[in-house]
PDB file with one MODEL, atoms N, CA, C and O in Angstrom:
MODEL        1
ATOM      1  N   MET A   1     -14.362 137.610 142.551  1.00  0.00           N
ATOM      2  CA  MET A   1     -13.711 136.377 142.191  1.00  0.00           C
ATOM      3  C   MET A   1     -12.207 136.448 142.458  1.00  0.00           C
ATOM      4  O   MET A   1     -11.613 135.482 142.936  1.00  0.00           O
ATOM      5  N   GLY A   2     -11.595 137.584 142.151  1.00  0.00           N
ATOM      6  CA  GLY A   2     -10.188 137.748 142.465  1.00  0.00           C
ATOM      7  C   GLY A   2      -9.269 137.170 141.408  1.00  0.00           C
ATOM      8  O   GLY A   2      -9.701 136.708 140.353  1.00  0.00           O
ATOM      9  N   CYS A   3      -8.016 137.212 141.723  1.00  0.00           N
ATOM     10  CA  CYS A   3      -6.990 136.751 140.789  1.00  0.00           C
ATOM     11  C   CYS A   3      -6.830 135.232 140.888  1.00  0.00           C
ATOM     12  O   CYS A   3      -6.732 134.674 141.981  1.00  0.00           O
ATOM     13  N   LEU A   4      -6.805 134.588 139.748  1.00  0.00           N
ATOM     14  CA  LEU A   4      -6.670 133.130 139.744  1.00  0.00           C
ATOM     15  C   LEU A   4      -5.222 132.669 139.597  1.00  0.00           C
ATOM     16  O   LEU A   4      -4.947 131.471 139.666  1.00  0.00           O
ATOM     17  N   TRP A   5      -4.284 133.612 139.394  1.00  0.00           N
ATOM     18  CA  TRP A   5      -2.882 133.239 139.171  1.00  0.00           C
ATOM     19  C   TRP A   5      -2.312 132.379 140.303  1.00  0.00           C
ATOM     20  O   TRP A   5      -1.750 131.322 140.017  1.00  0.00           O
ATOM     21  N   PRO A   6      -2.430 132.781 141.577  1.00  0.00           N
ATOM     22  CA  PRO A   6      -1.813 131.958 142.627  1.00  0.00           C
ATOM     23  C   PRO A   6      -2.382 130.544 142.681  1.00  0.00           C
ATOM     24  O   PRO A   6      -1.643 129.577 142.864  1.00  0.00           O
ATOM     25  N   TYR A   7      -3.681 130.430 142.524  1.00  0.00           N
ATOM     26  CA  TYR A   7      -4.296 129.105 142.607  1.00  0.00           C
ATOM     27  C   TYR A   7      -3.867 128.235 141.438  1.00  0.00           C
ATOM     28  O   TYR A   7      -3.609 127.041 141.597  1.00  0.00           O
ATOM     29  N   TRP A   8      -3.795 128.843 140.267  1.00  0.00           N
ATOM     30  CA  TRP A   8      -3.366 128.106 139.077  1.00  0.00           C
ATOM     31  C   TRP A   8      -1.915 127.641 139.230  1.00  0.00           C
ATOM     32  O   TRP A   8      -1.586 126.499 138.909  1.00  0.00           O
ATOM     33  N   ALA A   9      -1.057 128.529 139.720  1.00  0.00           N
ATOM     34  CA  ALA A   9       0.357 128.192 139.877  1.00  0.00           C
ATOM     35  C   ALA A   9       0.556 127.078 140.899  1.00  0.00           C
ATOM     36  O   ALA A   9       1.374 126.182 140.693  1.00  0.00           O
ATOM     37  N   VAL A  10      -0.184 127.134 141.988  1.00  0.00           N
ATOM     38  CA  VAL A  10      -0.056 126.117 143.027  1.00  0.00           C
ATOM     39  C   VAL A  10      -0.576 124.774 142.524  1.00  0.00           C
ATOM     40  O   VAL A  10       0.016 123.731 142.800  1.00  0.00           O
ATOM     41  N   LYS A  11      -1.679 124.802 141.787  1.00  0.00           N
ATOM     42  CA  LYS A  11      -2.229 123.554 141.252  1.00  0.00           C
ATOM     43  C   LYS A  11      -1.302 122.913 140.228  1.00  0.00           C
ATOM     44  O   LYS A  11      -1.194 121.688 140.176  1.00  0.00           O
ATOM     45  N   GLN A  12      -0.631 123.723 139.411  1.00  0.00           N
ATOM     46  CA  GLN A  12       0.262 123.193 138.377  1.00  0.00           C
ATOM     47  C   GLN A  12       1.474 122.515 139.000  1.00  0.00           C
ATOM     48  O   GLN A  12       1.936 121.486 138.508  1.00  0.00           O
ATOM     49  N   GLY A  13       1.979 123.081 140.061  1.00  0.00           N
ATOM     50  CA  GLY A  13       3.162 122.518 140.708  1.00  0.00           C
ATOM     51  C   GLY A  13       4.410 122.780 139.886  1.00  0.00           C
ATOM     52  O   GLY A  13       4.392 123.598 138.967  1.00  0.00           O
ATOM     53  N   GLY A  14       5.472 122.103 140.206  1.00  0.00           N
ATOM     54  CA  GLY A  14       6.720 122.205 139.442  1.00  0.00           C
ATOM     55  C   GLY A  14       7.302 123.607 139.428  1.00  0.00           C
ATOM     56  O   GLY A  14       7.377 124.278 140.457  1.00  0.00           O
ATOM     57  N   VAL A  15       7.712 124.035 138.243  1.00  0.00           N
ATOM     58  CA  VAL A  15       8.380 125.326 138.062  1.00  0.00           C
ATOM     59  C   VAL A  15       7.453 126.478 138.442  1.00  0.00           C
ATOM     60  O   VAL A  15       7.889 127.438 139.077  1.00  0.00           O
ATOM     61  N   TRP A  16       6.181 126.391 138.060  1.00  0.00           N
ATOM     62  CA  TRP A  16       5.241 127.472 138.359  1.00  0.00           C
ATOM     63  C   TRP A  16       5.068 127.654 139.864  1.00  0.00           C
ATOM     64  O   TRP A  16       4.976 128.781 140.350  1.00  0.00           O
ATOM     65  N   GLN A  17       5.026 126.563 140.588  1.00  0.00           N
ATOM     66  CA  GLN A  17       4.865 126.655 142.034  1.00  0.00           C
ATOM     67  C   GLN A  17       6.120 127.253 142.668  1.00  0.00           C
ATOM     68  O   GLN A  17       6.021 128.092 143.564  1.00  0.00           O
ATOM     69  N   LYS A  18       7.289 126.832 142.212  1.00  0.00           N
ATOM     70  CA  LYS A  18       8.545 127.394 142.740  1.00  0.00           C
ATOM     71  C   LYS A  18       8.647 128.878 142.433  1.00  0.00           C
ATOM     72  O   LYS A  18       9.095 129.663 143.269  1.00  0.00           O
ATOM     73  N   LEU A  19       8.228 129.262 141.222  1.00  0.00           N
ATOM     74  CA  LEU A  19       8.245 130.669 140.840  1.00  0.00           C
ATOM     75  C   LEU A  19       7.316 131.474 141.745  1.00  0.00           C
ATOM     76  O   LEU A  19       7.677 132.561 142.197  1.00  0.00           O
ATOM     77  N   TYR A  20       6.134 130.950 142.006  1.00  0.00           N
ATOM     78  CA  TYR A  20       5.180 131.630 142.888  1.00  0.00           C
ATOM     79  C   TYR A  20       5.705 131.702 144.322  1.00  0.00           C
ATOM     80  O   TYR A  20       5.568 132.733 144.981  1.00  0.00           O
ATOM     81  N   GLN A  21       6.300 130.623 144.804  1.00  0.00           N
ATOM     82  CA  GLN A  21       6.811 130.600 146.175  1.00  0.00           C
ATOM     83  C   GLN A  21       7.938 131.598 146.375  1.00  0.00           C
ATOM     84  O   GLN A  21       8.096 132.148 147.465  1.00  0.00           O
ATOM     85  N   ASN A  22       8.721 131.835 145.336  1.00  0.00           N
ATOM     86  CA  ASN A  22       9.869 132.735 145.448  1.00  0.00           C
ATOM     87  C   ASN A  22       9.633 134.079 144.763  1.00  0.00           C
ATOM     88  O   ASN A  22      10.589 134.805 144.490  1.00  0.00           O
ATOM     89  N   SER A  23       8.384 134.418 144.484  1.00  0.00           N
ATOM     90  CA  SER A  23       8.093 135.630 143.719  1.00  0.00           C
ATOM     91  C   SER A  23       8.511 136.903 144.452  1.00  0.00           C
ATOM     92  O   SER A  23       8.996 137.834 143.809  1.00  0.00           O
ATOM     93  N   LEU A  24       8.345 136.975 145.750  1.00  0.00           N
ATOM     94  CA  LEU A  24       8.739 138.169 146.482  1.00  0.00           C
ATOM     95  C   LEU A  24      10.259 138.327 146.469  1.00  0.00           C
ATOM     96  O   LEU A  24      10.767 139.432 146.280  1.00  0.00           O
ATOM     97  N   THR A  25      10.969 137.247 146.665  1.00  0.00           N
ATOM     98  CA  THR A  25      12.437 137.287 146.601  1.00  0.00           C
ATOM     99  C   THR A  25      12.899 137.713 145.214  1.00  0.00           C
ATOM    100  O   THR A  25      13.806 138.534 145.082  1.00  0.00           O
ATOM    101  N   LEU A  26      12.281 137.159 144.187  1.00  0.00           N
ATOM    102  CA  LEU A  26      12.639 137.530 142.817  1.00  0.00           C
ATOM    103  C   LEU A  26      12.335 138.996 142.541  1.00  0.00           C
ATOM    104  O   LEU A  26      13.121 139.679 141.885  1.00  0.00           O
ATOM    105  N   ALA A  27      11.210 139.481 143.033  1.00  0.00           N
ATOM    106  CA  ALA A  27      10.846 140.887 142.822  1.00  0.00           C
ATOM    107  C   ALA A  27      11.850 141.811 143.515  1.00  0.00           C
ATOM    108  O   ALA A  27      12.301 142.789 142.920  1.00  0.00           O
ATOM    109  N   TYR A  28      12.200 141.510 144.761  1.00  0.00           N
ATOM    110  CA  TYR A  28      13.187 142.325 145.475  1.00  0.00           C
ATOM    111  C   TYR A  28      14.560 142.258 144.808  1.00  0.00           C
ATOM    112  O   TYR A  28      15.241 143.277 144.693  1.00  0.00           O
ATOM    113  N   THR A  29      14.965 141.090 144.375  1.00  0.00           N
ATOM    114  CA  THR A  29      16.253 140.944 143.700  1.00  0.00           C
ATOM    115  C   THR A  29      16.279 141.763 142.417  1.00  0.00           C
ATOM    116  O   THR A  29      17.269 142.435 142.128  1.00  0.00           O
ATOM    117  N   LEU A  30      15.209 141.712 141.656  1.00  0.00           N
ATOM    118  CA  LEU A  30      15.123 142.493 140.427  1.00  0.00           C
ATOM    119  C   LEU A  30      15.160 143.986 140.734  1.00  0.00           C
ATOM    120  O   LEU A  30      15.875 144.739 140.073  1.00  0.00           O
ATOM    121  N   PHE A  31      14.397 144.415 141.729  1.00  0.00           N
ATOM    122  CA  PHE A  31      14.359 145.825 142.112  1.00  0.00           C
ATOM    123  C   PHE A  31      15.740 146.319 142.555  1.00  0.00           C
ATOM    124  O   PHE A  31      16.179 147.388 142.131  1.00  0.00           O
ATOM    125  N   ILE A  32      16.419 145.555 143.394  1.00  0.00           N
ATOM    126  CA  ILE A  32      17.737 145.951 143.876  1.00  0.00           C
ATOM    127  C   ILE A  32      18.747 145.967 142.736  1.00  0.00           C
ATOM    128  O   ILE A  32      19.588 146.864 142.672  1.00  0.00           O
ATOM    129  N   SER A  33      18.680 144.995 141.840  1.00  0.00           N
ATOM    130  CA  SER A  33      19.597 144.950 140.698  1.00  0.00           C
ATOM    131  C   SER A  33      19.407 146.146 139.780  1.00  0.00           C
ATOM    132  O   SER A  33      20.385 146.748 139.338  1.00  0.00           O
ATOM    133  N   ILE A  34      18.166 146.494 139.489  1.00  0.00           N
ATOM    134  CA  ILE A  34      17.884 147.649 138.641  1.00  0.00           C
ATOM    135  C   ILE A  34      18.348 148.933 139.324  1.00  0.00           C
ATOM    136  O   ILE A  34      18.942 149.799 138.682  1.00  0.00           O
ATOM    137  N   SER A  35      18.081 149.056 140.616  1.00  0.00           N
ATOM    138  CA  SER A  35      18.516 150.238 141.363  1.00  0.00           C
ATOM    139  C   SER A  35      20.029 150.366 141.367  1.00  0.00           C
ATOM    140  O   SER A  35      20.560 151.460 141.178  1.00  0.00           O
ATOM    141  N   PHE A  36      20.730 149.252 141.580  1.00  0.00           N
ATOM    142  CA  PHE A  36      22.187 149.272 141.581  1.00  0.00           C
ATOM    143  C   PHE A  36      22.721 149.674 140.211  1.00  0.00           C
ATOM    144  O   PHE A  36      23.672 150.450 140.118  1.00  0.00           O
ATOM    145  N   TYR A  37      22.113 149.148 139.142  1.00  0.00           N
ATOM    146  CA  TYR A  37      22.567 149.489 137.795  1.00  0.00           C
ATOM    147  C   TYR A  37      22.418 150.985 137.533  1.00  0.00           C
ATOM    148  O   TYR A  37      23.347 151.622 137.037  1.00  0.00           O
ATOM    149  N   PHE A  38      21.248 151.553 137.865  1.00  0.00           N
ATOM    150  CA  PHE A  38      21.039 152.980 137.621  1.00  0.00           C
ATOM    151  C   PHE A  38      21.943 153.836 138.496  1.00  0.00           C
ATOM    152  O   PHE A  38      22.407 154.889 138.058  1.00  0.00           O
ATOM    153  N   HIS A  39      22.198 153.406 139.716  1.00  0.00           N
ATOM    154  CA  HIS A  39      23.143 154.120 140.576  1.00  0.00           C
ATOM    155  C   HIS A  39      24.541 154.091 139.958  1.00  0.00           C
ATOM    156  O   HIS A  39      25.227 155.112 139.908  1.00  0.00           O
ATOM    157  N   ALA A  40      24.952 152.927 139.494  1.00  0.00           N
ATOM    158  CA  ALA A  40      26.281 152.786 138.894  1.00  0.00           C
ATOM    159  C   ALA A  40      26.406 153.613 137.627  1.00  0.00           C
ATOM    160  O   ALA A  40      27.406 154.303 137.428  1.00  0.00           O
ATOM    161  N   TYR A  41      25.402 153.546 136.775  1.00  0.00           N
ATOM    162  CA  TYR A  41      25.464 154.272 135.507  1.00  0.00           C
ATOM    163  C   TYR A  41      25.447 155.783 135.740  1.00  0.00           C
ATOM    164  O   TYR A  41      26.193 156.520 135.094  1.00  0.00           O
ATOM    165  N   GLY A  42      24.611 156.239 136.645  1.00  0.00           N
ATOM    166  CA  GLY A  42      24.554 157.667 136.955  1.00  0.00           C
ATOM    167  C   GLY A  42      25.861 158.173 137.540  1.00  0.00           C
ATOM    168  O   GLY A  42      26.333 159.250 137.176  1.00  0.00           O
ATOM    169  N   SER A  43      26.443 157.405 138.439  1.00  0.00           N
ATOM    170  CA  SER A  43      27.729 157.783 139.034  1.00  0.00           C
ATOM    171  C   SER A  43      28.832 157.805 137.984  1.00  0.00           C
ATOM    172  O   SER A  43      29.704 158.673 138.005  1.00  0.00           O
ATOM    173  N   TYR A  44      28.785 156.845 137.070  1.00  0.00           N
ATOM    174  CA  TYR A  44      29.791 156.803 136.007  1.00  0.00           C
ATOM    175  C   TYR A  44      29.664 158.015 135.085  1.00  0.00           C
ATOM    176  O   TYR A  44      30.673 158.579 134.663  1.00  0.00           O
ATOM    177  N   GLU A  45      28.458 158.412 134.776  1.00  0.00           N
ATOM    178  CA  GLU A  45      28.259 159.580 133.915  1.00  0.00           C
ATOM    179  C   GLU A  45      28.791 160.847 134.584  1.00  0.00           C
ATOM    180  O   GLU A  45      29.411 161.678 133.919  1.00  0.00           O
ATOM    181  N   VAL A  46      28.560 161.007 135.886  1.00  0.00           N
ATOM    182  CA  VAL A  46      29.095 162.159 136.616  1.00  0.00           C
ATOM    183  C   VAL A  46      30.617 162.115 136.595  1.00  0.00           C
ATOM    184  O   VAL A  46      31.264 163.132 136.347  1.00  0.00           O
ATOM    185  N   TYR A  47      31.193 160.941 136.853  1.00  0.00           N
ATOM    186  CA  TYR A  47      32.645 160.776 136.822  1.00  0.00           C
ATOM    187  C   TYR A  47      33.205 161.136 135.447  1.00  0.00           C
ATOM    188  O   TYR A  47      34.209 161.840 135.334  1.00  0.00           O
ATOM    189  N   ARG A  48      32.530 160.635 134.397  1.00  0.00           N
ATOM    190  CA  ARG A  48      33.001 160.874 133.026  1.00  0.00           C
ATOM    191  C   ARG A  48      32.950 162.362 132.687  1.00  0.00           C
ATOM    192  O   ARG A  48      33.865 162.885 132.050  1.00  0.00           O
ATOM    193  N   GLN A  49      31.892 163.041 133.106  1.00  0.00           N
ATOM    194  CA  GLN A  49      31.784 164.481 132.860  1.00  0.00           C
ATOM    195  C   GLN A  49      32.893 165.242 133.593  1.00  0.00           C
ATOM    196  O   GLN A  49      33.457 166.192 133.050  1.00  0.00           O
ATOM    197  N   GLN A  50      33.204 164.828 134.817  1.00  0.00           N
ATOM    198  CA  GLN A  50      34.281 165.479 135.568  1.00  0.00           C
ATOM    199  C   GLN A  50      35.625 165.270 134.873  1.00  0.00           C
ATOM    200  O   GLN A  50      36.445 166.185 134.811  1.00  0.00           O
ATOM    201  N   GLN A  51      35.845 164.066 134.353  1.00  0.00           N
ATOM    202  CA  GLN A  51      37.089 163.783 133.654  1.00  0.00           C
ATOM    203  C   GLN A  51      37.186 164.602 132.369  1.00  0.00           C
ATOM    204  O   GLN A  51      38.265 165.092 132.036  1.00  0.00           O
ATOM    205  N   LEU A  52      36.084 164.759 131.647  1.00  0.00           N
ATOM    206  CA  LEU A  52      36.094 165.555 130.422  1.00  0.00           C
ATOM    207  C   LEU A  52      36.362 167.032 130.720  1.00  0.00           C
ATOM    208  O   LEU A  52      37.097 167.688 129.981  1.00  0.00           O
ATOM    209  N   LEU A  53      35.773 167.557 131.791  1.00  0.00           N
ATOM    210  CA  LEU A  53      36.006 168.956 132.161  1.00  0.00           C
ATOM    211  C   LEU A  53      37.444 169.190 132.596  1.00  0.00           C
ATOM    212  O   LEU A  53      37.978 170.286 132.424  1.00  0.00           O
ATOM    213  N   SER A  54      38.071 168.161 133.161  1.00  0.00           N
ATOM    214  CA  SER A  54      39.464 168.259 133.602  1.00  0.00           C
ATOM    215  C   SER A  54      40.441 167.914 132.486  1.00  0.00           C
ATOM    216  O   SER A  54      41.653 167.944 132.694  1.00  0.00           O
ATOM    217  N   HIS A  55      39.928 167.589 131.311  1.00  0.00           N
ATOM    218  CA  HIS A  55      40.738 167.175 130.162  1.00  0.00           C
ATOM    219  C   HIS A  55      41.582 165.948 130.475  1.00  0.00           C
ATOM    220  O   HIS A  55      42.724 165.830 130.029  1.00  0.00           O
ATOM    221  N   GLU A  56      41.004 165.039 131.247  1.00  0.00           N
ATOM    222  CA  GLU A  56      41.660 163.779 131.575  1.00  0.00           C
ATOM    223  C   GLU A  56      40.893 162.642 130.914  1.00  0.00           C
ATOM    224  O   GLU A  56      39.726 162.789 130.550  1.00  0.00           O
ATOM    225  N   GLU A  57      41.561 161.518 130.765  1.00  0.00           N
ATOM    226  CA  GLU A  57      40.933 160.366 130.135  1.00  0.00           C
ATOM    227  C   GLU A  57      40.121 159.584 131.174  1.00  0.00           C
ATOM    228  O   GLU A  57      40.590 159.324 132.282  1.00  0.00           O
ATOM    229  N   ALA A  58      38.906 159.221 130.792  1.00  0.00           N
ATOM    230  CA  ALA A  58      38.040 158.457 131.687  1.00  0.00           C
ATOM    231  C   ALA A  58      38.287 156.964 131.492  1.00  0.00           C
ATOM    232  O   ALA A  58      38.635 156.518 130.398  1.00  0.00           O
ATOM    233  N   ILE A  59      38.106 156.203 132.561  1.00  0.00           N
ATOM    234  CA  ILE A  59      38.234 154.750 132.462  1.00  0.00           C
ATOM    235  C   ILE A  59      36.924 154.162 131.940  1.00  0.00           C
ATOM    236  O   ILE A  59      35.905 154.852 131.892  1.00  0.00           O
ATOM    237  N   SER A  60      36.953 152.910 131.557  1.00  0.00           N
ATOM    238  CA  SER A  60      35.745 152.255 131.041  1.00  0.00           C
ATOM    239  C   SER A  60      34.748 152.006 132.173  1.00  0.00           C
ATOM    240  O   SER A  60      35.095 152.056 133.353  1.00  0.00           O
ATOM    241  N   PHE A  61      33.499 151.737 131.781  1.00  0.00           N
ATOM    242  CA  PHE A  61      32.436 151.489 132.764  1.00  0.00           C
ATOM    243  C   PHE A  61      32.755 150.258 133.607  1.00  0.00           C
ATOM    244  O   PHE A  61      32.515 150.257 134.814  1.00  0.00           O
ATOM    245  N   SER A  62      33.294 149.209 132.984  1.00  0.00           N
ATOM    246  CA  SER A  62      33.601 147.990 133.742  1.00  0.00           C
ATOM    247  C   SER A  62      34.701 148.239 134.771  1.00  0.00           C
ATOM    248  O   SER A  62      34.628 147.720 135.885  1.00  0.00           O
ATOM    249  N   LYS A  63      35.711 149.020 134.417  1.00  0.00           N
ATOM    250  CA  LYS A  63      36.767 149.346 135.382  1.00  0.00           C
ATOM    251  C   LYS A  63      36.218 150.241 136.494  1.00  0.00           C
ATOM    252  O   LYS A  63      36.629 150.138 137.650  1.00  0.00           O
ATOM    253  N   TYR A  64      35.293 151.111 136.128  1.00  0.00           N
ATOM    254  CA  TYR A  64      34.664 151.969 137.137  1.00  0.00           C
ATOM    255  C   TYR A  64      33.866 151.131 138.133  1.00  0.00           C
ATOM    256  O   TYR A  64      33.898 151.391 139.336  1.00  0.00           O
ATOM    257  N   LEU A  65      33.154 150.128 137.629  1.00  0.00           N
ATOM    258  CA  LEU A  65      32.372 149.244 138.512  1.00  0.00           C
ATOM    259  C   LEU A  65      33.259 148.547 139.528  1.00  0.00           C
ATOM    260  O   LEU A  65      32.920 148.474 140.709  1.00  0.00           O
ATOM    261  N   VAL A  66      34.383 148.039 139.076  1.00  0.00           N
ATOM    262  CA  VAL A  66      35.270 147.263 139.942  1.00  0.00           C
ATOM    263  C   VAL A  66      35.981 148.155 140.965  1.00  0.00           C
ATOM    264  O   VAL A  66      36.190 147.746 142.107  1.00  0.00           O
ATOM    265  N   GLY A  67      36.346 149.351 140.564  1.00  0.00           N
ATOM    266  CA  GLY A  67      37.141 150.191 141.445  1.00  0.00           C
ATOM    267  C   GLY A  67      36.382 151.293 142.139  1.00  0.00           C
ATOM    268  O   GLY A  67      36.034 151.166 143.313  1.00  0.00           O
ATOM    269  N   SER A  68      36.125 152.357 141.441  1.00  0.00           N
ATOM    270  CA  SER A  68      35.602 153.583 142.033  1.00  0.00           C
ATOM    271  C   SER A  68      34.213 153.426 142.625  1.00  0.00           C
ATOM    272  O   SER A  68      33.936 153.978 143.690  1.00  0.00           O
ATOM    273  N   LEU A  69      33.337 152.691 141.963  1.00  0.00           N
ATOM    274  CA  LEU A  69      31.971 152.565 142.464  1.00  0.00           C
ATOM    275  C   LEU A  69      31.945 151.876 143.819  1.00  0.00           C
ATOM    276  O   LEU A  69      31.182 152.285 144.694  1.00  0.00           O
ATOM    277  N   TRP A  70      32.750 150.848 144.015  1.00  0.00           N
ATOM    278  CA  TRP A  70      32.757 150.158 145.308  1.00  0.00           C
ATOM    279  C   TRP A  70      33.241 151.097 146.412  1.00  0.00           C
ATOM    280  O   TRP A  70      32.690 151.110 147.512  1.00  0.00           O
ATOM    281  N   PHE A  71      34.274 151.880 146.110  1.00  0.00           N
ATOM    282  CA  PHE A  71      34.780 152.842 147.090  1.00  0.00           C
ATOM    283  C   PHE A  71      33.693 153.854 147.433  1.00  0.00           C
ATOM    284  O   PHE A  71      33.470 154.157 148.605  1.00  0.00           O
ATOM    285  N   GLU A  72      33.018 154.377 146.410  1.00  0.00           N
ATOM    286  CA  GLU A  72      31.956 155.357 146.609  1.00  0.00           C
ATOM    287  C   GLU A  72      30.788 154.758 147.396  1.00  0.00           C
ATOM    288  O   GLU A  72      30.242 155.409 148.288  1.00  0.00           O
ATOM    289  N   SER A  73      30.410 153.543 147.075  1.00  0.00           N
ATOM    290  CA  SER A  73      29.290 152.896 147.759  1.00  0.00           C
ATOM    291  C   SER A  73      29.598 152.662 149.229  1.00  0.00           C
ATOM    292  O   SER A  73      28.733 152.882 150.076  1.00  0.00           O
ATOM    293  N   PHE A  74      30.801 152.225 149.551  1.00  0.00           N
ATOM    294  CA  PHE A  74      31.160 151.971 150.942  1.00  0.00           C
ATOM    295  C   PHE A  74      31.264 153.267 151.734  1.00  0.00           C
ATOM    296  O   PHE A  74      31.035 153.275 152.943  1.00  0.00           O
ATOM    297  N   GLN A  75      31.609 154.368 151.054  1.00  0.00           N
ATOM    298  CA  GLN A  75      31.623 155.652 151.751  1.00  0.00           C
ATOM    299  C   GLN A  75      30.210 156.043 152.168  1.00  0.00           C
ATOM    300  O   GLN A  75      30.017 156.637 153.229  1.00  0.00           O
ATOM    301  N   ASN A  76      29.223 155.713 151.339  1.00  0.00           N
ATOM    302  CA  ASN A  76      27.837 156.052 151.653  1.00  0.00           C
ATOM    303  C   ASN A  76      27.304 155.233 152.818  1.00  0.00           C
ATOM    304  O   ASN A  76      26.383 155.684 153.499  1.00  0.00           O
ATOM    305  N   TRP A  77      27.833 154.075 153.068  1.00  0.00           N
ATOM    306  CA  TRP A  77      27.354 153.224 154.155  1.00  0.00           C
ATOM    307  C   TRP A  77      27.928 153.695 155.445  1.00  0.00           C
ATOM    308  O   TRP A  77      27.650 153.113 156.494  1.00  0.00           O
TER     309      TRP A  77
ENDMDL
END
């Protein structure tokens, strides 16, 4: 019989149909966003540990996102 979700969503129309039509885009966007967050958080933790070992003050996570993470990410590309 299979999954009835796609047929139900298409029959309902409206928001459900739009959600179904864009489900792959939404899934990829969610996956990339989660991956970026974990990359950013992991990089920040390494940075913070290096600053603590050097007895220097670490910047906040938001400042790290705006500055250092972008520089680091572009170096990887």
